[in-house]
N, CA, C and O atoms as a GROMACS GRO file, in nm:
protein
  348
    1UNK      N    1  -0.668  -2.413  14.193
    1UNK     CA    2  -0.616  -2.314  14.264
    1UNK      C    3  -0.746  -2.217  14.300
    1UNK      O    4  -0.842  -2.196  14.225
    2UNK      N    5  -0.726  -2.163  14.428
    2UNK     CA    6  -0.831  -2.079  14.492
    2UNK      C    7  -0.771  -1.935  14.496
    2UNK      O    8  -0.661  -1.912  14.548
    3UNK      N    9  -0.849  -1.841  14.439
    3UNK     CA   10  -0.808  -1.703  14.439
    3UNK      C   11  -0.891  -1.627  14.549
    3UNK      O   12  -1.014  -1.626  14.545
    4UNK      N   13  -0.824  -1.569  14.641
    4UNK     CA   14  -0.897  -1.484  14.742
    4UNK      C   15  -0.840  -1.347  14.748
    4UNK      O   16  -0.736  -1.329  14.811
    5UNK      N   17  -0.898  -1.253  14.690
    5UNK     CA   18  -0.842  -1.122  14.673
    5UNK      C   19  -0.711  -1.126  14.588
    5UNK      O   20  -0.701  -1.191  14.483
    6UNK      N   21  -0.618  -1.055  14.640
    6UNK     CA   22  -0.488  -1.059  14.573
    6UNK      C   23  -0.388  -1.174  14.616
    6UNK      O   24  -0.277  -1.191  14.565
    7UNK      N   25  -0.442  -1.248  14.714
    7UNK     CA   26  -0.349  -1.359  14.760
    7UNK      C   27  -0.395  -1.492  14.699
    7UNK      O   28  -0.515  -1.517  14.692
    8UNK      N   29  -0.301  -1.578  14.656
    8UNK     CA   30  -0.329  -1.692  14.585
    8UNK      C   31  -0.281  -1.812  14.685
    8UNK      O   32  -0.178  -1.805  14.751
    9UNK      N   33  -0.366  -1.919  14.688
    9UNK     CA   34  -0.331  -2.036  14.779
    9UNK      C   35  -0.336  -2.153  14.686
    9UNK      O   36  -0.403  -2.152  14.582
   10UNK      N   37  -0.263  -2.253  14.726
   10UNK     CA   38  -0.263  -2.377  14.664
   10UNK      C   39  -0.360  -2.480  14.736
   10UNK      O   40  -0.358  -2.487  14.859
   11UNK      N   41  -0.442  -2.557  14.663
   11UNK     CA   42  -0.539  -2.640  14.727
   11UNK      C   43  -0.480  -2.743  14.814
   11UNK      O   44  -0.539  -2.775  14.918
   12UNK      N   45  -0.372  -2.796  14.782
   12UNK     CA   46  -0.301  -2.913  14.855
   12UNK      C   47  -0.283  -2.879  14.998
   12UNK      O   48  -0.332  -2.954  15.082
   13UNK      N   49  -0.215  -2.767  15.035
   13UNK     CA   50  -0.181  -2.743  15.166
   13UNK      C   51  -0.205  -2.607  15.212
   13UNK      O   52  -0.162  -2.570  15.321
   14UNK      N   53  -0.274  -2.528  15.131
   14UNK     CA   54  -0.306  -2.385  15.159
   14UNK      C   55  -0.186  -2.308  15.177
   14UNK      O   56  -0.186  -2.222  15.266
   15UNK      N   57  -0.082  -2.326  15.105
   15UNK     CA   58   0.051  -2.268  15.118
   15UNK      C   59   0.032  -2.122  15.060
   15UNK      O   60  -0.012  -2.109  14.947
   16UNK      N   61   0.065  -2.018  15.134
   16UNK     CA   62   0.052  -1.883  15.079
   16UNK      C   63   0.162  -1.850  14.970
   16UNK      O   64   0.281  -1.851  15.000
   17UNK      N   65   0.119  -1.821  14.844
   17UNK     CA   66   0.202  -1.786  14.732
   17UNK      C   67   0.248  -1.648  14.751
   17UNK      O   68   0.170  -1.555  14.775
   18UNK      N   69   0.386  -1.633  14.738
   18UNK     CA   70   0.437  -1.493  14.744
   18UNK      C   71   0.460  -1.441  14.609
   18UNK      O   72   0.454  -1.320  14.590
   19UNK      N   73   0.490  -1.528  14.502
   19UNK     CA   74   0.516  -1.488  14.367
   19UNK      C   75   0.441  -1.581  14.275
   19UNK      O   76   0.467  -1.701  14.270
   20UNK      N   77   0.334  -1.515  14.194
   20UNK     CA   78   0.260  -1.596  14.110
   20UNK      C   79   0.334  -1.618  13.979
   20UNK      O   80   0.425  -1.543  13.946
   21UNK      N   81   0.296  -1.718  13.909
   21UNK     CA   82   0.361  -1.750  13.773
   21UNK      C   83   0.320  -1.635  13.677
   21UNK      O   84   0.221  -1.565  13.694
   22UNK      N   85   0.405  -1.625  13.577
   22UNK     CA   86   0.374  -1.514  13.483
   22UNK      C   87   0.269  -1.565  13.386
   22UNK      O   88   0.260  -1.684  13.359
   23UNK      N   89   0.184  -1.464  13.332
   23UNK     CA   90   0.090  -1.507  13.242
   23UNK      C   91   0.146  -1.541  13.110
   23UNK      O   92   0.091  -1.630  13.044
   24UNK      N   93   0.251  -1.477  13.064
   24UNK     CA   94   0.306  -1.501  12.928
   24UNK      C   95   0.456  -1.530  12.963
   24UNK      O   96   0.515  -1.456  13.042
   25UNK      N   97   0.516  -1.632  12.907
   25UNK     CA   98   0.659  -1.664  12.928
   25UNK      C   99   0.669  -1.752  13.048
   25UNK      O  100   0.570  -1.804  13.100
   26UNK      N  101   0.794  -1.768  13.090
   26UNK     CA  102   0.836  -1.871  13.194
   26UNK      C  103   0.882  -1.793  13.320
   26UNK      O  104   0.948  -1.690  13.302
   27UNK      N  105   0.854  -1.832  13.436
   27UNK     CA  106   0.903  -1.753  13.554
   27UNK      C  107   0.801  -1.711  13.638
   27UNK      O  108   0.694  -1.770  13.640
   28UNK      N  109   0.824  -1.613  13.706
   28UNK     CA  110   0.740  -1.552  13.817
   28UNK      C  111   0.720  -1.405  13.794
   28UNK      O  112   0.809  -1.338  13.742
   29UNK      N  113   0.607  -1.356  13.830
   29UNK     CA  114   0.571  -1.213  13.818
   29UNK      C  115   0.592  -1.129  13.948
   29UNK      O  116   0.648  -1.182  14.044
   30UNK      N  117   0.559  -1.028  13.954
   30UNK     CA  118   0.566  -0.941  14.077
   30UNK      C  119   0.495  -1.001  14.198
   30UNK      O  120   0.389  -1.061  14.181
   31UNK      N  121   0.548  -0.988  14.313
   31UNK     CA  122   0.498  -1.047  14.439
   31UNK      C  123   0.356  -0.997  14.462
   31UNK      O  124   0.317  -0.884  14.431
   32UNK      N  125   0.278  -1.097  14.521
   32UNK     CA  126   0.129  -1.075  14.556
   32UNK      C  127   0.125  -1.072  14.712
   32UNK      O  128   0.018  -1.050  14.769
   33UNK      N  129   0.235  -1.093  14.780
   33UNK     CA  130   0.219  -1.100  14.933
   33UNK      C  131   0.328  -0.996  14.988
   33UNK      O  132   0.427  -0.970  14.919
   34UNK      N  133   0.309  -0.946  15.100
   34UNK     CA  134   0.402  -0.863  15.169
   34UNK      C  135   0.540  -0.924  15.180
   34UNK      O  136   0.641  -0.855  15.165
   35UNK      N  137   0.545  -1.050  15.205
   35UNK     CA  138   0.677  -1.121  15.227
   35UNK      C  139   0.756  -1.112  15.093
   35UNK      O  140   0.876  -1.084  15.090
   36UNK      N  141   0.682  -1.136  14.986
   36UNK     CA  142   0.752  -1.132  14.853
   36UNK      C  143   0.800  -0.995  14.835
   36UNK      O  144   0.912  -0.978  14.788
   37UNK      N  145   0.731  -0.899  14.865
   37UNK     CA  146   0.796  -0.742  14.837
   37UNK      C  147   0.912  -0.720  14.920
   37UNK      O  148   1.006  -0.651  14.882
   38UNK      N  149   0.906  -0.785  15.048
   38UNK     CA  150   1.024  -0.765  15.140
   38UNK      C  151   1.151  -0.837  15.081
   38UNK      O  152   1.262  -0.785  15.088
   39UNK      N  153   1.130  -0.952  15.026
   39UNK     CA  154   1.238  -1.035  14.967
   39UNK      C  155   1.284  -0.956  14.848
   39UNK      O  156   1.406  -0.944  14.835
   40UNK      N  157   1.204  -0.900  14.756
   40UNK     CA  158   1.250  -0.822  14.642
   40UNK      C  159   1.317  -0.697  14.678
   40UNK      O  160   1.413  -0.661  14.610
   41UNK      N  161   1.273  -0.623  14.782
   41UNK     CA  162   1.338  -0.510  14.838
   41UNK      C  163   1.475  -0.541  14.891
   41UNK      O  164   1.570  -0.468  14.861
   42UNK      N  165   1.489  -0.644  14.966
   42UNK     CA  166   1.624  -0.685  15.016
   42UNK      C  167   1.716  -0.717  14.905
   42UNK      O  168   1.832  -0.676  14.908
   43UNK      N  169   1.669  -0.793  14.800
   43UNK     CA  170   1.744  -0.825  14.682
   43UNK      C  171   1.795  -0.699  14.626
   43UNK      O  172   1.916  -0.693  14.606
   44UNK      N  173   1.715  -0.589  14.597
   44UNK     CA  174   1.748  -0.480  14.526
   44UNK      C  175   1.855  -0.396  14.620
   44UNK      O  176   1.950  -0.332  14.574
   45UNK      N  177   1.823  -0.407  14.754
   45UNK     CA  178   1.917  -0.334  14.844
   45UNK      C  179   2.058  -0.384  14.834
   45UNK      O  180   2.154  -0.307  14.834
   46UNK      N  181   2.069  -0.525  14.823
   46UNK     CA  182   2.202  -0.589  14.823
   46UNK      C  183   2.269  -0.548  14.687
   46UNK      O  184   2.384  -0.506  14.682
   47UNK      N  185   2.192  -0.562  14.583
   47UNK     CA  186   2.237  -0.530  14.448
   47UNK      C  187   2.289  -0.371  14.449
   47UNK      O  188   2.392  -0.344  14.388
   48UNK      N  189   2.228  -0.285  14.508
   48UNK     CA  190   2.248  -0.138  14.513
   48UNK      C  191   2.379  -0.119  14.598
   48UNK      O  192   2.471  -0.044  14.562
   49UNK      N  193   2.379  -0.191  14.712
   49UNK     CA  194   2.501  -0.170  14.795
   49UNK      C  195   2.623  -0.219  14.738
   49UNK      O  196   2.729  -0.163  14.764
   50UNK      N  197   2.616  -0.334  14.649
   50UNK     CA  198   2.717  -0.385  14.565
   50UNK      C  199   2.768  -0.290  14.449
   50UNK      O  200   2.885  -0.283  14.413
   51UNK      N  201   2.668  -0.224  14.399
   51UNK     CA  202   2.709  -0.115  14.296
   51UNK      C  203   2.770  -0.002  14.361
   51UNK      O  204   2.865   0.054  14.306
   52UNK      N  205   2.723   0.039  14.479
   52UNK     CA  206   2.790   0.156  14.539
   52UNK      C  207   2.927   0.115  14.584
   52UNK      O  208   3.013   0.203  14.585
   53UNK      N  209   2.960  -0.013  14.622
   53UNK     CA  210   3.092  -0.045  14.659
   53UNK      C  211   3.182  -0.059  14.534
   53UNK      O  212   3.303  -0.039  14.539
   54UNK      N  213   3.114  -0.094  14.415
   54UNK     CA  214   3.190  -0.103  14.297
   54UNK      C  215   3.234   0.035  14.241
   54UNK      O  216   3.344   0.058  14.193
   55UNK      N  217   3.131   0.126  14.255
   55UNK     CA  218   3.161   0.263  14.209
   55UNK      C  219   3.255   0.340  14.305
   55UNK      O  220   3.324   0.434  14.263
   56UNK      N  221   3.257   0.305  14.415
   56UNK     CA  222   3.365   0.364  14.514
   56UNK      C  223   3.493   0.295  14.520
   56UNK      O  224   3.587   0.337  14.588
   57UNK      N  225   3.497   0.189  14.447
   57UNK     CA  226   3.615   0.111  14.439
   57UNK      C  227   3.659   0.039  14.561
   57UNK      O  228   3.776   0.011  14.585
   58UNK      N  229   3.547   0.007  14.645
   58UNK     CA  230   3.581  -0.075  14.772
   58UNK      C  231   3.578  -0.224  14.743
   58UNK      O  232   3.622  -0.304  14.826
   59UNK      N  233   3.525  -0.263  14.624
   59UNK     CA  234   3.514  -0.409  14.569
   59UNK      C  235   3.550  -0.410  14.431
   59UNK      O  236   3.532  -0.310  14.361
   60UNK      N  237   3.605  -0.521  14.384
   60UNK     CA  238   3.649  -0.540  14.247
   60UNK      C  239   3.526  -0.583  14.169
   60UNK      O  240   3.422  -0.621  14.223
   61UNK      N  241   3.544  -0.574  14.042
   61UNK     CA  242   3.439  -0.610  13.947
   61UNK      C  243   3.399  -0.769  13.965
   61UNK      O  244   3.284  -0.813  13.964
   62UNK      N  245   3.503  -0.832  13.979
   62UNK     CA  246   3.488  -0.992  13.994
   62UNK      C  247   3.408  -1.010  14.118
   62UNK      O  248   3.310  -1.084  14.113
   63UNK      N  249   3.442  -0.944  14.238
   63UNK     CA  250   3.372  -0.977  14.364
   63UNK      C  251   3.228  -0.932  14.338
   63UNK      O  252   3.136  -0.998  14.387
   64UNK      N  253   3.203  -0.824  14.264
   64UNK     CA  254   3.059  -0.778  14.250
   64UNK      C  255   2.988  -0.883  14.178
   64UNK      O  256   2.877  -0.918  14.219
   65UNK      N  257   3.044  -0.941  14.065
   65UNK     CA  258   2.971  -1.030  13.968
   65UNK      C  259   2.945  -1.164  14.054
   65UNK      O  260   2.839  -1.227  14.042
   66UNK      N  261   3.040  -1.201  14.132
   66UNK     CA  262   3.017  -1.319  14.214
   66UNK      C  263   2.909  -1.307  14.314
   66UNK      O  264   2.823  -1.395  14.326
   67UNK      N  265   2.912  -1.193  14.393
   67UNK     CA  266   2.806  -1.164  14.472
   67UNK      C  267   2.674  -1.146  14.395
   67UNK      O  268   2.576  -1.205  14.440
   68UNK      N  269   2.661  -1.076  14.293
   68UNK     CA  270   2.541  -1.058  14.212
   68UNK      C  271   2.484  -1.193  14.168
   68UNK      O  272   2.363  -1.212  14.172
   69UNK      N  273   2.571  -1.288  14.127
   69UNK     CA  274   2.529  -1.422  14.091
   69UNK      C  275   2.470  -1.494  14.210
   69UNK      O  276   2.362  -1.552  14.203
   70UNK      N  277   2.545  -1.489  14.320
   70UNK     CA  278   2.493  -1.562  14.442
   70UNK      C  279   2.359  -1.511  14.497
   70UNK      O  280   2.270  -1.590  14.531
   71UNK      N  281   2.346  -1.366  14.506
   71UNK     CA  282   2.227  -1.315  14.559
   71UNK      C  283   2.104  -1.344  14.466
   71UNK      O  284   1.991  -1.366  14.511
   72UNK      N  285   2.134  -1.344  14.328
   72UNK     CA  286   2.039  -1.381  14.246
   72UNK      C  287   1.992  -1.517  14.251
   72UNK      O  288   1.872  -1.539  14.236
   73UNK      N  289   2.078  -1.614  14.271
   73UNK     CA  290   2.042  -1.753  14.282
   73UNK      C  291   1.956  -1.764  14.416
   73UNK      O  292   1.861  -1.842  14.420
   74UNK      N  293   1.988  -1.691  14.516
   74UNK     CA  294   1.900  -1.706  14.639
   74UNK      C  295   1.764  -1.656  14.609
   74UNK      O  296   1.669  -1.716  14.660
   75UNK      N  297   1.741  -1.547  14.528
   75UNK     CA  298   1.622  -1.494  14.488
   75UNK      C  299   1.539  -1.608  14.408
   75UNK      O  300   1.422  -1.633  14.435
   76UNK      N  301   1.606  -1.669  14.316
   76UNK     CA  302   1.545  -1.762  14.222
   76UNK      C  303   1.497  -1.890  14.316
   76UNK      O  304   1.391  -1.948  14.292
   77UNK      N  305   1.580  -1.928  14.419
   77UNK     CA  306   1.543  -2.039  14.504
   77UNK      C  307   1.414  -2.001  14.584
   77UNK      O  308   1.320  -2.080  14.592
   78UNK      N  309   1.411  -1.883  14.640
   78UNK     CA  310   1.304  -1.833  14.718
   78UNK      C  311   1.180  -1.827  14.636
   78UNK      O  312   1.074  -1.871  14.682
   79UNK      N  313   1.186  -1.772  14.507
   79UNK     CA  314   1.076  -1.777  14.418
   79UNK      C  315   1.023  -1.913  14.390
   79UNK      O  316   0.903  -1.935  14.378
   80UNK      N  317   1.120  -2.010  14.380
   80UNK     CA  318   1.078  -2.149  14.345
   80UNK      C  319   1.005  -2.211  14.460
   80UNK      O  320   0.906  -2.282  14.440
   81UNK      N  321   1.055  -2.185  14.590
   81UNK     CA  322   0.997  -2.237  14.711
   81UNK      C  323   0.866  -2.182  14.735
   81UNK      O  324   0.770  -2.251  14.768
   82UNK      N  325   0.863  -2.043  14.718
   82UNK     CA  326   0.734  -1.971  14.770
   82UNK      C  327   0.647  -1.927  14.658
   82UNK      O  328   0.551  -1.853  14.680
   83UNK      N  329   0.675  -1.967  14.541
   83UNK     CA  330   0.594  -1.914  14.419
   83UNK      C  331   0.519  -2.033  14.364
   83UNK      O  332   0.541  -2.147  14.403
   84UNK      N  333   0.424  -2.001  14.267
   84UNK     CA  334   0.348  -2.093  14.197
   84UNK      C  335   0.450  -2.159  14.111
   84UNK      O  336   0.561  -2.108  14.097
   85UNK      N  337   0.414  -2.274  14.051
   85UNK     CA  338   0.505  -2.356  13.956
   85UNK      C  339   0.520  -2.262  13.835
   85UNK      O  340   0.415  -2.218  13.788
   86UNK      N  341   0.631  -2.226  13.781
   86UNK     CA  342   0.643  -2.145  13.663
   86UNK      C  343   0.589  -2.218  13.544
   86UNK      O  344   0.609  -2.340  13.537
   87UNK      N  345   0.523  -2.158  13.450
   87UNK     CA  346   0.466  -2.218  13.320
   87UNK      C  347   0.570  -2.224  13.231
   87UNK      O  348   0.551  -2.269  13.118
   0.00000   0.00000   0.00000
């Protein structure tokens, strides 16, 4: 792996890494690229809008948890595709 400033690249195809692997544990850490921060911001915006809809009783608890699960799965897939291999 080649490290250039805060951005990490894979040697095989110089793919820009958005999410580095965690130093301890399994998974990904905080984003190292602008695109990763945008993805994380959109994720939190959707979760917050869902909470707002839940608190104002515009959506049911079941709908919120289904939507939360789906948007979290989308985040995990993006981290898997655009991040380093989790350790």
